[in-house]
C-alpha positions in Angstrom: 0.2 0.2 0.2 2.7 2.3 1.3 4.7 1.1 -1.8 1.6 2.9 -4.1 1.7 6.8 -2.9 5.1 6.6 -2.7 5.2 9.1 -5.5 4.1 12.7 -5.0 2.0 13.7 -7.6 2.0 17.5 -6.5 5.9 17.0 -6.6 7.7 19.4 -9.2 10.2 17.4 -11.1 12.9 18.4 -12.8 12.0 19.1 -16.8 14.8 18.1 -19.3 15.6 19.8 -22.4 16.0 17.5 -25.0 17.9 20.0 -27.2 20.3 20.8 -24.2 23.7 19.7 -24.3 24.8 16.5 -22.9 25.9 17.4 -20.0 23.2 18.8 -18.8 21.2 15.7 -20.0 22.8 13.3 -18.1 23.1 15.3 -15.2 19.4 15.9 -15.1 18.9 11.9 -16.1 16.0 10.5 -19.1 12.6 11.7 -19.5 9.5 9.6 -18.6 7.7 10.6 -21.5 9.2 8.7 -25.1 9.0 10.8 -27.8 10.4 8.7 -30.9 14.0 9.0 -32.0 13.2 12.7 -31.8 13.2 13.5 -28.3 16.3 11.4 -28.2 19.4 13.0 -27.3 22.6 12.5 -29.5 25.1 14.0 -27.3 27.8 15.5 -30.7 25.5 14.8 -33.1 23.6 18.9 -33.6 25.9 21.8 -32.6 25.5 24.0 -30.4 23.2 27.2 -31.4 25.8 30.7 -31.0 23.8 33.9 -29.9 24.5 35.9 -33.0 21.9 38.1 -34.9 21.6 40.0 -38.4 22.7 43.4 -38.7 19.5 45.7 -38.9 18.0 47.3 -42.3 18.6 51.0 -42.6 15.2 52.9 -41.5 13.2 54.1 -44.6 12.0 57.9 -44.4 8.9 59.1 -43.2 6.8 59.5 -46.4 8.3 56.9 -48.0 4.3 55.0 -48.9 3.0 58.8 -49.4 2.5 59.4 -53.1 1.8 63.1 -52.6 5.0 63.8 -50.8 7.3 66.2 -52.2 9.8 65.5 -54.8 13.2 67.3 -54.1 14.1 68.3 -57.8 17.8 70.0 -58.2 18.0 73.6 -59.3 19.3 75.1 -61.9 23.1 76.9 -60.9 23.9 80.3 -60.3 25.0 81.0 -64.2 21.7 79.5 -65.5 19.3 81.6 -63.3 21.2 84.8 -64.1 21.0 83.8 -68.0 17.4 83.3 -67.7 16.9 86.7 -66.1 18.8 88.6 -68.7 16.5 87.1 -71.7 13.6 87.8 -69.6 15.1 91.2 -69.5 15.8 91.4 -73.1 12.3 90.4 -74.0 10.4 92.7 -71.4 12.3 95.5 -72.7 11.2 94.6 -76.6 7.8 94.5 -75.5 8.3 98.3 -73.8 9.6 99.4 -77.4 7.0 98.2 -79.6 4.5 98.7 -76.7 6.2 102.8 -77.5 6.2 102.0 -81.1 2.6 101.7 -80.9 1.5 104.3 -78.4 3.2 106.6 -80.5 1.9 106.1 -83.8 -1.4 106.2 -82.5 -0.7 109.7 -81.3 0.5 110.6 -84.6 -2.6 109.9 -85.9 -4.6 110.9 -83.5 -3.3 114.6 -84.2 -3.7 114.3 -88.0 -7.3 113.5 -88.0 -7.1 110.0 -88.4 -9.5 107.3 -86.6 -8.7 103.8 -86.4 -11.4 101.4 -87.6 -11.3 98.3 -85.3 -14.1 96.1 -86.7 -17.1 95.4 -84.3 -20.2 94.9 -85.8 -21.6 92.2 -86.0 -20.8 90.8 -83.1 -20.9 87.4 -83.8 -18.5 87.7 -87.1 -17.0 91.6 -87.3 -16.5 92.8 -90.5 -17.1 97.0 -90.0 -16.7 99.2 -87.8 -19.9 100.8 -86.1 -20.2 102.4 -83.2 -22.6 105.1 -82.8 -23.0 105.9 -79.2 -19.2 106.7 -78.7 -18.3 108.0 -81.5 -21.1 110.1 -83.2 -22.6 113.3 -81.1 -25.6 112.4 -79.6 -27.4 114.7 -81.1 -26.9 113.3 -84.8 -26.9 109.7 -83.1 -30.9 109.3 -83.7 -30.9 110.4 -87.1 -27.6 107.9 -87.6 -29.8 105.3 -86.4 -32.3 105.9 -88.7 -30.0 106.1 -91.7 -28.4 102.2 -90.2 -32.2 101.3 -90.4 -32.2 102.7 -94.1 -29.2 100.2 -95.0 -30.4 97.4 -93.8 -34.0 97.8 -94.9 -32.3 98.1 -98.3 -29.9 94.5 -97.1 -33.6 92.9 -96.4 -35.5 94.3 -99.8 -33.0 93.2 -102.0 -33.0 89.3 -100.7 -36.9 89.5 -100.6 -36.2 90.2 -104.2 -34.2 87.6 -104.7 -36.9 85.1 -103.1 -39.8 86.6 -104.7 -37.4 86.1 -108.3 -36.7 83.3 -107.6 -39.8 82.0 -107.7 -41.3 83.2 -110.9 -38.2 81.8 -112.5 -39.1 78.3 -111.0 -43.1 78.9 -112.1 -41.7 80.6 -115.6 -38.1 79.2 -116.3 -36.4 82.4 -117.0 -33.2 82.1 -115.5 -31.9 85.7 -116.8 -33.8 87.5 -113.9 -32.7 85.5 -111.6 -29.3 86.0 -112.1 -30.1 89.8 -112.3 -31.4 89.4 -109.1 -28.7 88.5 -107.4 -26.1 90.9 -109.0 -29.1 93.2 -107.4 -28.3 91.5 -104.3 -24.7 91.4 -104.2 -23.5 94.5 -105.1 -26.4 96.8 -103.3 -25.6 95.9 -100.2 -22.0 96.8 -99.8 -22.2 99.4 -102.5 -24.7 101.2 -100.2 -22.2 100.6 -97.3 -19.6 102.4 -98.8 -20.7 105.0 -101.1 -23.5 106.7 -98.8 -23.9 105.3 -95.2 -19.9 105.2 -94.9 -19.8 108.8 -95.8 -22.4 109.7 -93.3 -21.3 108.4 -90.6 -17.5 110.1 -91.3 -19.6 113.5 -91.8 -21.1 113.2 -88.9 -18.1 112.0 -86.8 -15.8 114.8 -88.2 -18.4 117.3 -89.4 -16.4 117.2 -92.7 -18.7 119.4 -95.1 -16.9 117.4 -98.5 -18.0 113.8 -96.9 -21.6 115.9 -96.9 -21.5 116.4 -100.1 -20.6 112.6 -101.6 -23.4 111.1 -98.8 -26.2 113.8 -100.8 -24.7 112.7 -104.3 -24.7 109.0 -103.7 -28.0 108.8 -101.3 -30.3 110.6 -103.9 -29.4 107.5 -106.8 -30.3 105.2 -103.7 -33.6 106.6 -103.4 -33.7 107.2 -107.4 -33.3 102.8 -107.2 -35.7 102.3 -104.3 -38.9 104.3 -106.8 -37.6 102.5 -109.6 -37.4 98.8 -108.2 -41.1 99.8 -106.7 -42.4 100.7 -110.0 -40.5 98.2 -112.0 -41.6 99.4 -115.3 -40.4 96.6 -118.2 -36.7 98.1 -118.8 -35.2 95.0 -118.4 -36.6 91.4 -119.1 -40.2 92.9 -118.2 -39.1 94.7 -115.1 -39.2 91.0 -113.0 -36.2 91.3 -112.1 -37.5 93.9 -109.3 -40.2 92.9 -107.3 -42.0 95.9 -108.1 -46.0 96.9 -108.8 -46.0 96.1 -112.8 -45.1 92.7 -112.7 -46.6 91.9 -109.3 -49.7 92.8 -111.1 -49.5 91.0 -114.1 -47.5 87.8 -112.5 -50.7 87.6 -109.8 -52.6 86.1 -112.3 -51.2 83.7 -113.4 -49.4 82.2 -110.2 -51.0 84.0 -106.8 -48.1 82.4 -104.6 -45.4 84.5 -107.2 -47.7 87.9 -107.8 -48.1 87.9 -103.6 -44.1 87.8 -103.2 -43.6 90.4 -105.7 -46.4 92.5 -103.4 -44.6 92.0 -100.9 -41.4 93.6 -102.2 -42.9 96.6 -103.8 -44.4 97.3 -100.1 -40.7 96.5 -98.8 -39.0 99.2 -101.3 -42.1 101.6 -100.8 -41.3 101.6 -97.4 -37.2 101.7 -97.6 -38.1 104.7 -100.3 -40.1 106.8 -97.6 -37.4 106.1 -95.1 -34.7 107.2 -97.5 -36.6 110.9 -98.4 -37.2 112.1 -94.8 -33.8 110.8 -94.3 -31.9 113.1 -96.7 -34.5 115.5 -95.9 -33.2 116.2 -92.2 -29.8 115.9 -93.1 -29.8 118.6 -95.7 -31.7 120.5 -92.7 -29.1 119.5 -90.6 -25.9 120.5 -93.0 -28.0 124.0 -94.3 -27.9 124.8 -90.5 -24.7 124.2 -89.1 -22.9 126.4 -92.2 -21.4 123.0 -93.7 -22.8 124.5 -97.0 -20.7 127.4 -96.5 -18.1 125.7 -95.8 -18.5 123.1 -98.7 -18.4 126.2 -101.4 -15.9 127.8 -99.9 -13.4 124.2 -100.3 -14.6 123.6 -103.5 -13.6 127.0 -104.6 -10.3 126.6 -103.2 -9.7 123.2 -104.5 -11.2 124.5 -107.8 -8.4 126.8 -107.7 -5.7 124.7 -106.3 -6.6 122.1 -109.8 -6.4 125.4 -112.4 -2.8 127.0 -110.6 
């Protein structure tokens, strides 16, 4: 009985390290747990472990994994910076010189009475210079606007004339009247601007008597053409190249649509004639009242004397 309980189960037993060296294994005895050949102590077969360590890696920068970190770029040398500075100074001096040249030319043109006209109308595709609000005196702006309305009215009347003549050509097969209508439109609108509208614009801006005389001459031709187009007598191709009253009466019996188009053209030319007569009357009243008529006579006499000499 006593031999059965001689071993104390709570007694601390000495643990045996199977990987320890042979001296310790012999001193401590053999473990009671059989672990096979793996736990069998073989003295001298396993070399003792050394207490060596690998050298540590160098530390990485704090922003190594930051994609937005700034990158150090080497700057140019002092000589490169000075060279670029000299180039910028040379360009700046060249720009200043050009600016002074432009300003000097503008001042010389202003002293000579020359106005630099920048194209600004129509806004979507500028082809002419037109600035009544800033260049025409206030008391003449209304008259200038009405004159500009007659220019636009002539363009619209000639465009409608082209449409009416096109319908007549389609219905009656006469291509000659259509070509004449195209010539009226292509030459009439630019010709009106160059021959009488621009001289009136410059006359109001600079108070030039000779420009007034140029305007009166060609504006009277403009009024004569509008009256002729409104009547459209059978002079050229029976007058059908113009949408006037006579061809309208002649065509409405054969084709109502063509006749109506010609009657509309007749109304447009009549309205254009009335407005044009009012404009030339107002311009002439201003011309006489401002003393430009006497000035134009003196300039004409002076020019005749120079030509005679």
